[in-house]
N, C-alpha and C positions, 0 to 999 in steps of 0.2 A: 210708200214709206210710212204714212200715217196708220194704215192698217197693221203694219208690222209692229209699230209701237203700241197700238191698242192690244194686239195679241200678246205682246210681251208683258204689258201691264196686267192683262187679265190672267196670264199664267203666273205672274208674281203674286197676285192677289189670292189665287187659288192655292198656291204653295204656302202662303202665309196662313190661310185658313186651315189647311191640312196640318200644318205644324202646330197650330194652336190646339186643334182638336186632339192631335196625337199627344201633346203635352198634358192636356186635361185627362185623357184616358190613362196615360202612364201614371199621373199623380193619383188617380183613383185606384188603379191596380196596386200601387205601392202602399197607399194608405190602408186599403182593404186587406192586403197581405199582412201588414203589421198587426192590424186588429185581430185577424184570424189566428195569427201566430201567438199573440198574447192570450187569446181566449182558449186555445186548444193545446198550446205547448207551454204550459205553466207548471208551477209546483203543485197543482191540484191533486195529482196522483199520489203525492207524498203527504197530503194534508188529511188529517183525521176529521171526518165530518159526522161521526157517530158519537152521540152523547150517551154514556152508559147510565147516568143517573136520570131521574125524571126531569123533564124540561118544561113542565107545565107552568105557564105564566098567567097572571090574572087577566080576566076579561075586562072590557070597558076601557081599554087603553085609548088615550086621545090620539087623534090623527097626527102621526109624526113620521118624517123620513130622515134618513141618515145623511149627514154632510160634514165631513171633517177635512175637506180639501180647500175650504175657503178660510182665509185668515180672519182673525177678529176684526170687526169693522172699527174704523177710527172713532166713530161716535159711541162705541161701547168700550170705554176705557175701564181699567181695573177697578177704580173707585166706584163707578156706576154698577159694575157687576157685583162687587162686594156688598153694596147697599141692598141690591136685589136679593142676594143670598140671605143676608140678615133678616130682611123682611119676611122672606119665605119661611125660614126656619123658625122664627118667632111664632108665625101663624100655624105652621105645621105641627109644632111640638107644644104649642100653647104655653109658652114661657115668656116671662118679662125680660126686658133688655138686660137687667142685672144678672139674669140666670143664663144668658145665652152662652157664656163660656163653657158651661157643662155640656152643651151640644157641640160647640166648636172643637172641643177636645177630641172628638171622634171623626173629625173631617180629615180625609186623606191628604197628607202633605208631601210624601215622597214615595217613590216606587222603585223597586229593584227586581230585575229579571236577570240572574246570573248567566243563563244559557245564551243570551244575546248581548251580554256586557252592557246592560242598560241600568243606569242609575240617574233618576231625574226628579226634580221637584214637581209637585202637583199644584196647579192653580184651579181657577174656576172656569169652566166652559160657559158660554153665553147662549141664550135662546134668541132666535129670530123667526119671524113669519115668512113663509114663502108660498107663492101661488102656483099651483100646478093644475092645468086644465080647468081653471076657473074656481078651484077649491083651495082653501088656505090650510096649510100645514105648518108645523113647527120643526125647526132644525136646530140641533146643537152644534155650535161652532167652537173649535178648539182654540185655546189661547196661543200666543206666540212662544216658541222655543221650549215650552214645557208641556207636560201632560195636563189635560183638563178634566176636572171632576164634574159630572152632571149633578148640580146641587139639588135637584129634585129626586135623585136616586138615593139609595139607602146609605146611612152612616155606617162606618166600619163597626162590625160586631153585631149589627142589627139584622134580623130576618129581612130578606129582600135582596135586591140587585144593586150593587155598587158599580156604577158605570163610569169608565174613564175613556177619553179619546185623545188623539194626538195626530199631528201632521206627519207625513212620511217623506215628502219631497219639497217642502217649503219651510221656512222659518224654524230652522234648527233640526228638522227631520228627526224628531225625537222617537217616532215609531217607524223609522225607516226599515228596520229588520223584524218588525212584529210578526210578519208572515213566516219567519223561520222558527218561531216558537212551536214546540211539539207537546203532545199529550204526555203528562208526567213531569214536565218542567215545573220548577218552583217559582212562585212570585211572592215577594214580601212588600207590604204596604205599611207605611209608618204614619202615626198621628201623635198628638200630644198624650194620648191615652196609652201608647205603646205600639208594639209591632204586631201585625196581623199576617199570618202565613197561609198561602194557598197553593193548591196543586192543579195544574191545567188538566181539564177533562175533555176539551174539544177545541179544535182550531178549524175555522171555516173561511173559505174565500168565496164570496157570493157575488154573482153578476148584478150590477146596479145600474150603470149608465145604459141608456137605450132600452131598458127593461120597462114593462108595463107598470102602471101605478100600483096594481095589486101585488106585483113582485116586490116593489120597493117597500110597500107597507108590511109585507111578510118579513122582509129583511129587518125592518125596524122593530119587530116584536122582540128582538133580542135585547133591546135597551129598555123594555118596560119592566115594571116591578114584578117580583116573584115572591112566592111564599117561603122558599128556602133561602139560605144565606149563600150568596155567590158574588163574584166580581166578573164584569164583562169589559174587555178592552176592545176598542174600535179604531180602525184606521182605513186608509185607502190602499189600493194596489191595482196595477203595477206602477212602477216609478214614473213611467213615461206618459200614462194616460188616465189613471184613476178610474178605470171602468168597473172595478170590483171593490168590495168592502171586505176587509180582514176582520174577523170576529173571534176573539179568544175568550173562552169561559173557564173559570176556575172556582174550586170549592175550598173552604177552610180545612186545614189539616191538623190544627191544634189550637188551643186557647191563645189569646193574645198574650204577649210577654212585655214586661217593662223595658 
């Protein structure tokens, strides 16, 4: 009788272990299948990844990686970010506090992309340090509910790269449909100095998560400064996993209007 009970308990234990292992394997297969599906069955085939105009970007770019999936940290409130922006612009353009308004007039404040029915305010993105494999990099973090301007990027109308980022699956999902933008679409950005109009020349969806540091740094080159005048929009993709980065590049199509 005792031997039978022991055999039964042993059998039950083995069954439980087999069920646990089977569940783990099934979970792995499902997770892997979702990842592979997202990576290889995506809108990549319909995304233009060729830029017809020169894409030369300046050398000496500081170490930076992309991150627009993380919400603005609680200790980085809007007042703190605005103060940081003012200090940077005063130093960058060598102006006194009384003259800072002439610079602030060309800060982007609203964006419109008719092809995806987007009309949003623009605030300031914030910078934070992040450590990857023992090395420190900087990341731009988007604000809540609205588009964020990288305040160290170009002012509207200036030669250089004006960079904007935004969340796509949290906090307002302002750039939820950015990946649907296509080459030739129009983008308008508004400031106190007037309206600036652009035409999309490239849309890219680049693998980011699980990629090497070199790949991530290569992706980040799209947010560095440029010699030509352009705007670059950044978000994450797909909605469920944020494994890729959506990058939209556009060039001005006419002078700014009042």
